[in-house]
C-alpha positions in Angstrom: 0.0 0.0 0.0 1.0 3.6 -0.6 -0.3 7.0 0.3 -1.3 9.2 -2.6 -3.3 12.3 -3.4 -6.1 12.4 -5.9 -5.1 15.0 -8.5 -7.8 14.5 -11.1 -10.4 12.3 -12.8 -10.5 10.5 -16.1 -13.5 9.8 -18.3 -13.4 7.0 -20.8 -16.4 6.4 -23.0 -14.9 3.0 -24.1 -13.4 0.7 -21.4 -13.0 -2.9 -20.6 -16.3 -4.6 -19.5 -14.9 -5.2 -16.0 -14.7 -1.4 -15.5 -18.3 -0.5 -16.5 -19.5 1.9 -13.9 -16.1 2.3 -12.3 -14.7 5.7 -11.5 -11.1 6.3 -12.7 -8.8 8.7 -10.8 -5.4 10.2 -11.4 -3.4 9.8 -8.2 0.1 11.2 -7.2 2.0 9.0 -4.8 3.4 10.9 -1.8 6.3 10.9 0.6 5.5 11.0 4.3 6.0 14.8 4.2 3.3 15.1 1.4 5.8 15.9 -1.3 5.2 14.1 -4.7 7.0 10.8 -5.2 7.3 9.3 -8.7 4.8 9.8 -11.5 1.1 10.2 -11.5 -0.9 7.0 -11.8 -4.3 6.0 -13.1 -6.3 4.1 -10.4 -9.7 2.6 -10.2 -11.6 4.1 -7.3 -13.1 1.6 -4.8 -14.2 4.0 -2.1 -15.7 7.1 -3.6 -12.6 9.4 -3.2 -12.6 12.9 -4.6 -10.0 15.3 -6.0 -7.5 16.6 -3.4 -8.2 13.8 -0.9 -5.4 11.7 0.5 -5.9 8.1 -0.2 -4.4 4.6 0.2 -3.6 2.8 -3.1 -2.5 -0.7 -3.9 -0.3 -1.2 -6.9 -0.2 -5.0 -7.3 -2.5 -6.1 -10.2 -4.0 -9.1 -8.6 -4.4 -7.4 -5.2 -5.8 -4.3 -6.8 -8.5 -6.3 -8.7 -9.4 -8.3 -5.7 -9.7 -5.2 -3.4 -12.2 -3.9 -5.9 -14.1 -7.2 -6.1 -13.2 -7.4 -9.8 -11.2 -10.6 -10.0 -9.3 -11.1 -13.2 -9.8 -7.4 -14.1 -6.7 -5.7 -15.7 -6.0 -3.4 -12.8 -2.6 -1.9 -12.0 -3.7 0.5 -9.2 -6.7 0.8 -7.0 -7.8 3.3 -4.4 -8.8 1.2 -1.3 -9.1 3.8 1.4 -9.4 7.5 2.3 -6.8 8.8 4.7 -8.1 10.8 7.6 -4.8 11.4 9.4 -1.2 10.3 9.3 0.8 10.1 12.6 4.5 9.5 12.2 6.9 8.8 15.0 9.8 11.3 14.9 12.3 8.4 15.4 11.7 6.9 12.0 
């Protein structure tokens, strides 16, 4: 799992049948200090997240599909939670 921020949405009029009705989001992975880490990703939303929200994402294809209840779906990333707070111990 990784922490990311939703930075946008994507609309596709044509998509794989497993994604019919699914919401697609653009998410930016984050470091613990909220700075961007890596490139922006396309993720399937499983929790109703919105733009600017901090979220939990999973990047493993099989785990992502199963987390969404879409087994055998071609999923690389999925939003599986909305982050309320992050508390980091200063000794890390």
